[in-house]
N, C-alpha and C positions, 0 to 999 in steps of 0.2 A: 452475398457470397462471402465466405470466410477468407481471411488472409492466409497465405501459405505459412506453414510451421516448420522451423528449422531447429532440430534438436542436436545439442552437442553432447556426445557420450564418450566414454573411455574409462580405463582403470584410473584409480586415484593418482593425483599429483603429476599429471602429464601436461597441465596448463590449460585445462578447459575453461576455468573461470577467467583467466587472463585473456584468452581469446574472446570470450563472451564480452568482457568489458571493453576490449578494443573495438569490437563491431558495434556495440551499443553506444560507445562514446562517453559512458559514465561509469563510475566505480560502483556498480550495483552488487556484483558478486564479491564475496569475501575472497581475497587472494592471500594465501599464506603458505609457506613451504612446509605444510603438514598434511599428510593424507587424510581425506575424509572431512575436510573443513566444510565443503558445500554438501549439505545432506539432503535438501529438498530441491525440487524443480524450481527454477526461478524464471519468470516470464518477463520479457521486455519487448517493446516495439523497436524495430530496426528498419533501416532503409539503405538501399544501394541503387544508384542510377534510376531514381524515382520508382523503384519497386519496394513496396512496403511488406514486411513480413514479421511474424512473431518468432522471437528467438528464445529457446529454452536452454538454460544451463542445468546440469544434473550432478548429483553426487556420483563419485566413482563407482564403477561396477566391480564387485568382488564375487564372481560367480559361485564359489563354493563356501562362502563365509556363513557361519552359523550365528555370528554376533547379531543381536536384535536390531541394533541401529544399522549395521552394514547390510543386513538382509533387507531392511526396509528401504535403504538407499538403492539397492538393486531393483526393488519393485518400482520405486519412483522412476528410475532410468528406463525400465521396461514400459511404463506408462508413457513416458516421453517418446520412446520409439514408436509405440502404437499410434500416438497422435501426430507424429511428425510426418511431413511430406518429404523432407530431405534430412538425412542424418549425417552429421559431421563426426566421423570416428577419429578421435585424436590419439596419436601415439607419440612416444618420446623418441625422437630421432637420435639423440645422443646415447641413450641407454640401450636402444636396440629392441628387437622383438622378444616378448616374454610369453610364457605359457598363458598368462591371463589375457594378453592381447589376442591370442589364438581363440580362446573361449568366447571372448566378446565378439570377435569376428564371426564365429559360428552362429551366435545369437542373432547378429545383424543379417547374415545371409538368409536365415530362416524367416526374417521379418518381411522379406520381399520388397523392402523400401529402397529408394534411391540412396545409396551410401557413397560419400566422398571420404577417402582415406587422407587424413591430414597429418603430415609428419612435422611435428613441432620442435622447437628449441634448436633450429639450425640457424645460427647467427652469422655464419661465414658464407662467402660465395661458393666455396668448395663443399660439396655434399659429402658427409662421412660415408664410409662403406656400409655402415649399419643400415642405411635407408633401403638398400637393395634387398635386405631380408624380408621387407614388408610385402614384396610382390607375391610371396608364397601364400598370403592371406586370400588371394583370389578376389580382391576388391579393386583392381585396376591400379593405375600408376599413382604413387603417393604425391600429394600436393605439398611441396616443401614450404614451410613458413617459420617465422619466429614471432610468436604473439608478443613476447616481451619487448622485442625491438621493432614491432610493426612492419616486419618484412614479409612480402608475398601476400598480404591480405587482400589487395585489389584483385589479383589473379584468382584467389580463392573465392571471393564474393562474385566475380564474373561467372565462375562455375556454379555457384549456389543458385543464382537467379536463373541460369540457363536450364536448371533442372526443375523449375517450378511447374506444377500441373497447369495446363492451359485453362482449366475450368475454375481456377481460383482467382478471385478478385483481389488485386494487390493494393487497391486504393485505401488509404487510411480512414478509419472510422472514429469519430470523436463524440458520437451521440450516446455516450454511456455515463452512468453515474458511478464514479470511482469511490469505493467504500473502503476505508482503512479500518481494520479490526485491531484495536490497540488495548493494552492492559498489562498487568503484571504477569510474570511467567506462571503457567499452569492455571490461568483463570478460565480456560476453556475456549480460547480463540480458534484453535485448529478444529476442535470438536464441533463448533458452530458451523464452520465452513463445510466440513465434511457432511454434517447433517443436511445442510442446504443443498449440496451438490449430489448427495446420495451415493458418494463413493469416497474411498480413502485417498483423497487428493493430497492431503498434507499428513506428514508423519505425526502420529499421536501416541504419546506414551505418558507414563506417570512421572517421568523425569522432568523436573522444572527446567525450562530453557531449551527444550528439544528443538523448537523452531528458531534457528539462528538467522534465517534469511527472510526478507520480505518477498512474498510470492504473489504474483498477479494471476488471478483466475477469472477468465471471462465467464459470464453467467447470464442467462436470460430468464425472466419471470414474466409470463404473459407477453405483452408488447414492449416491456421495459428491458433495457440492456444494462448490465452492471459489469464492473470489474471489481472483484473482491481482493483486497490486499491483506493477507495474513502477515503479521509482523512478529518479530522476535519480542518476547516479553521484556519490559524494562525493569532492571533491577536497581536497588539502591546503589549509590556510587561506591560505598565501602565494599560492596560485594562484586564490583566490576574489576576483577583482577586480570583476566586474560585479555589480550588484544582482540581476540575474537568477539568477546562480549562487548568491548568498546565499539567495534565496528557495528554490532547489532543495534546499539543505542542510536548511533548516527543514522543507520538505515531506517530505523523506526521514525525518527524525526523527518527524514526525507519522504517516507511514505505518507506521513501526515501532510507535509507540504503539497504533495501532488494529488491529494484526495479531494473530493467534494464533501464527503460525509465521513465523520469518525464515529465508529461504534466503540464506545468506551466500556470495556467489560470489567465488571467487579465480581469478585468471588463472594457469594453470599455466606459461605461457611467461614470466611475470614473477617467479614464486615468491611466497612469503608476505611481505608488506611490513608496515611499521609502520602504514600507513594501513588495511590489512586488519584489523589488531588493533583500531584505533580504531573502525572500523565495527562489528566484532563486539562490541566493548564496549558500544556503544549498545544492541544487542539484549539483551545479558546484563544490563545495569543496569536495563533496562525489564522484566526478568523474562519475556522471551519464549522460547518453545520455538525451537530452532534446528537447522538442518542445514547443515553446512559442505560446500559444493559446489566441487570443484576442476574448473574448466571448461577446455576446449581440450586435454584429455588426449590427443587424437588427434594433436596437433602436437608431442608430446614424444617424443624418442628414448628408447626403453626399454632398461634394462639389468636385471641380476639383482635389484638392490635399489632400483630407481627408485621403485617404489610405496612401499616401507617408508621410504626416506629422506625422501620428500616428506611422508608421513604424520607422521613424527617432527618435521619442520620445522614443520608445522601445529600440532602439539601443543605444541611449544616456544614458538612465537610467541603462540599462543592458549591459554596455560597456565591461564587463568582459566575456561575453558569446556571442560574435558576430557570433560564429560558429553555433548557434542554429537557425533553420528555424522558421519563423513566419507565422502563418495562422490565418485568420479572419473568425470566425464562428458564428453561432447562435445555441446554444444547444436547444433552444426553438423550432425553425423551422426545425432544421436538416441541415441548410445550411453548406456545405463543411465538414460535419462530416465524410463522406466516405473518402475524401481526407486526413483528419487528420490521419486516420489509415494507409493510404499509406505512410505518412511521418513517423509514428511511426515505421513501418517495416524497412524503409530506415535507420533511425538513429540507430535502434537496430542492424542491420547488420553492420553498420559502427563502432558501439561500440565494436563489436566482431571481427573486421577485424584484420588480421595479414599480415605483409609485410616480405618477405624473406630478410635475411641479405644482400645478393648480390644486390638486387634491391634498398634497402634502402641506401646502400653506394654509388650506382650510383647517386642517387638524392643528397646526401650530397656533393659528390665530385663536381657535377655540380654547386651546390649552392656556394661552396667555390671559384670555378673558376670565377663565375659571380660577387661575392662580397667577397673580401679578408677579412679574420678574422682580428680583431683589434690588435693593438700593444700597449704596455705600457712600457715606459723607454727602448725602443729599443728591447723589447722582444715580439715576435709575438705569438698569439694563434695558436696552431697546433691541428687539428682534425684528429685523427688516423682512427677511424671507429665507427660505431654505430650498435646497434642491438635492435630488439623489444623483450622485456622480458615478456610482459604481455598484456592481452586484457581486455576489460570491466573495465576501459577504456584502450585504447592502451598506453603502457608505453615504452619509449625508453631510453636506456642507451648509452650515447655518451662518448667515451674515448678521453681525451684531455691531453695536457701537463701541464696545469696550470689552476686550477679552478678560480683563481683571474682574469685571462685574459678573462674569458667568461662573457662578459657584458650581461645584461638583453636584450638589444636591438638586439644583435646578436643571442641570443637564440630564440627570437621571430621571427627573420628573418628565421632561420632554420625551425621553426615550420610552418611558412607561406609557405615555399617552399615545405615541405612535404604535407601540405594541398592542395597546388596547384596541386600536382601530383596525390594525391589519394582521394581528396575530404574530407573525414571524416566529412561530414555534420552532425551536431547534437551531436557530441561527443567531450568532452575535450580531450586533449592530455597531457600526463605527461612526463617530461624529467628529467633525472638524469645525471649529468656530473661527471665522475670519472677520476681521474688523472692516467695516465699510462706513465711511463718513456720511452721516445723514444730515438732516436739517437740525 
């Protein structure tokens, strides 16, 4: 059974993202005193009194706007309303009732959903006279809060969970593969997710940087459950001028940290760039399983060696992650998108793989016999035994006689032998060498 969905909606700049962040307990939504900053739906898991639910933040609704971004924001909010079980309609208690509030209220009444009217920005015990105007919206008594000061949130959440449908299972589910889709702006990240989902779940336009927020989208393929995380494209630092863009970079890094698999998207029409290497490096350094996706392959004029030459270019630029499989796709046409998910499942399984101590030491002993450890000043490196101490990513502790004798090249040799035996395609391996006094 699915968890209940709570959607936060309202016109721009009434404090929706601040409320979202207070409930979730993390700074996930961009909060800035500028209308229209949150443009896509943002999903997060939240909990109150052992009741788990999915919370959606949305861009502000401007019912009559013809602006392309604002109109898509309105559509995103409409989708959130369609999928929500409980709608939090946030209004500005200090500013009072506006014509836009009335239009949004009419939209919500037509939805037939459970709607709670939330009167925000009331920081004092005495309610301003302006809150009484909101009764005319016909949505019941306003729930008075201050998201910025964390006032009234407990009472609000008590109301929220009291409106959950009885047929919804609120128990948290964690048997999902969390996939972060990362890459430069306009590489096709949102287009890929929209192709997979078969709907315009994420705003897509030709304006680089359209997706500012990391968006979690649950998705099922066969018996496998996924959460797809679409992230803001990472720009070069010299181009990160606005505070909004800086927040987006931080959020992308946070998305990588909480993912299992990173889909690193490269724009085939631009080639492999230094910025691609930097983005891939974030995934590698965080120990994440990765698939390198070359997108817009349909737009490339092909020759006899086009594929091989591009693959070589990827491996040269991303030489630190030769373990990652490469796939050439077109998010626009859907070319090889199904195969991409086969790869995601493989690398996710490898990321979680565990090797028994006995089998691991058989491989290490065989590797030592084939290639003796190095010596220094007459002293030879001795390898006593190894064990796997963690997964996601797989981490091995190798006990040796002297850490100074363990040259980088021999450590890489041992890693290659372990990969040769067990594959570990798509996942980095971590090694720790500890000294143990032997005979």
